[in-house]
C-alpha atoms as one frame of an Amber mdcrd trajectory, in Angstrom:
protein
   8.505   2.330 -22.268   6.907   6.040 -22.486   9.844   9.074 -24.213  10.171
  11.668 -20.763   9.114  14.383 -23.310   5.831  12.020 -23.498   4.912  12.108
 -20.094   5.505  15.632 -19.568   3.819  16.535 -22.238   0.638  15.498 -20.100
  -0.729  13.590 -22.851  -0.358   9.842 -23.050  -2.469   6.759 -23.959  -3.960
   4.437 -20.783  -5.895   1.479 -21.715  -9.052   2.078 -22.971 -10.794  -0.306
 -20.640  -9.185   1.859 -18.144 -10.588   4.995 -19.513 -13.634   3.739 -19.703
 -13.877   2.788 -15.864 -12.704   5.806 -14.175 -15.439   7.859 -16.195 -12.916
  10.320 -17.685 -10.483  11.675 -19.168  -6.309  12.067 -18.725  -5.152  14.976
 -17.428  -2.910  16.783 -19.007  -1.457  19.702 -18.365  -3.467  22.043 -19.866
  -6.362  21.177 -17.776  -3.872  21.334 -14.394  -0.978  22.740 -13.867   0.889
  20.498 -11.546   0.305  17.286 -14.736   2.962  15.179 -12.681   1.387  15.209
  -9.214  -2.454  14.754 -11.619  -0.608  11.712 -13.022   0.086  10.490  -9.997
  -3.322   9.926  -8.226  -3.712   7.245 -11.591  -1.223   5.000 -10.241  -3.921
   3.876  -6.893  -6.717   4.292  -9.468  -5.105   2.108 -11.791  -3.942   0.013
  -9.154  -8.307  -0.480  -7.803  -8.662  -0.706 -11.003  -6.392  -3.943 -11.884
  -7.569  -5.748  -8.793 -10.433  -6.549 -10.151  -8.761  -8.038 -12.474  -7.760
 -12.404 -12.408  -6.884 -15.305 -14.343  -6.263 -18.210 -14.267  -2.826 -19.713
 -14.698  -2.986 -22.511 -17.194  -2.657 -26.219 -15.264  -2.657 -24.383 -11.749
  -5.367 -24.456  -9.378  -5.250 -21.213  -7.833  -6.342 -18.092  -9.342  -3.988
 -16.121  -9.338  -5.134 -12.256 -10.137  -2.754  -9.257 -10.672  -4.024  -7.949
  -7.017  -2.530 -10.520  -5.581   1.008  -9.866  -7.713   0.436  -6.261  -6.860
  -0.571  -6.572  -3.189   2.747  -9.205  -3.150   5.258  -6.716  -4.450   3.767
  -3.942  -2.442   4.631  -5.947   0.531   8.628  -6.541  -0.339   8.647  -3.156
  -2.272  11.945  -2.609   0.051  13.626  -5.606  -0.424  15.285  -6.863  -3.579
  12.244  -8.504  -5.582  12.861 -10.273  -8.568  10.499 -12.216 -10.396  11.891
 -15.485  -9.766  10.791 -15.154  -6.346   7.947 -13.177  -7.191   6.397 -16.419
  -8.709   7.894 -19.177  -5.969   5.346 -16.962  -3.054   2.577 -16.741  -5.159
   2.593 -20.137  -6.491   3.598 -19.832 -10.625   5.899 -19.932 -12.984   7.931
 -16.857 -13.629   6.841 -16.480 -17.294   3.012 -17.302 -16.464   3.726 -13.978
 -13.549   5.430 -12.239 -16.790   2.565 -12.653 -19.653  -0.030 -12.274 -16.382
   1.548  -8.545 -16.133   1.849  -7.275 -19.363  -1.466  -8.385 -20.902  -2.947
  -6.539 -18.007  -0.072  -3.599 -17.103   2.007  -3.537 -20.493   4.788  -3.782
 -18.308   7.039  -5.922 -17.414   8.108  -6.819 -14.217  10.716  -4.914 -13.842
   9.085  -1.925 -15.282   5.911  -2.222 -13.274   7.826  -3.158  -9.704   9.828
  -0.051 -11.173   6.723   2.286 -11.238   5.499   1.048  -8.162   8.819   2.514
  -6.521   8.256   5.620  -8.032   4.912   6.231  -6.980   6.423   5.771  -3.589
   9.987   7.464  -3.920   7.212  10.634  -5.458   4.809  10.429  -2.537   7.521
  10.873  -0.030   9.267  13.832  -2.056   5.261  15.348  -2.212   4.472  14.839
   1.183   7.388  14.704   3.024  10.766  15.968   4.202  12.887  13.260   3.359
  16.047  13.512   2.242  17.183  12.109  -1.664  18.922   9.628  -0.958  16.633
   8.188   2.045  13.951   7.951  -0.390  15.380   6.078  -2.509  15.817   3.319
  -0.122  12.690   3.947   1.368  11.257   3.220  -1.987  12.844  -0.169  -2.334
  16.287   1.019  -4.700  19.250  -0.519  -3.924  21.282   2.583  -5.236  21.142
   6.075  -5.287  22.891   6.033  -9.278  19.594   3.414  -9.764  16.834   5.670
  -8.771  18.044   8.862  -9.865  18.494   7.357 -13.339  15.423   5.529 -13.328
  13.611   8.822 -11.867  15.571  10.918 -14.837  14.047   8.211 -17.353  10.767
   7.892 -16.560   9.910  11.531 -15.389  12.498  13.196 -16.859  13.831  15.324
 -13.663  16.010  14.227 -11.911  14.250  14.299  -7.707  16.337  17.471  -7.139
  14.912  19.849  -9.576  11.431  17.311  -9.022  12.242  18.454  -5.132  11.998
  21.842  -5.963   9.545  22.273  -8.793   6.632  21.016  -5.713   8.286  23.623
  -3.830   8.120  25.636  -6.062   4.345  25.399  -6.946   3.304  24.351  -3.073
   4.172  28.172  -2.804   1.281  29.128  -4.450  -1.661  26.853  -2.783  -0.289
  28.431   0.561
């Protein structure tokens, strides 16, 4: 789990294979005044990279890919998603799902789902005139309290502070 200061510094590491795949280094605060926005651009790129990663799960003829897992999660992002329900939908056991995600993303199932939800929340906060409460529910978080806690723990800002910061930076680009 990354610390808020590590994320906010703009200097966090990504797997070398992903960096090689992308063909360039992680953006830093020195290169981009809004490093958090730059980092958020990595979510779709990481998804594209993971789409090519696949593994055959032992004792199961069905080939399960990280892409099929992320597609399932994206399709059900606003619903209550559990590791057990996702695994059942994909026809694998929960332990296999967990180990597959951890192998390719380094994240637990819950952290992976929360990161996808945060990606959607950041997008909504940047591109839409939606309230913080609406953003939380549209992103799939079950409560505003949980959303605020996870947002702050991950990004080091509250959703309100982030939204204000985005408005401040966007006023310079106009």
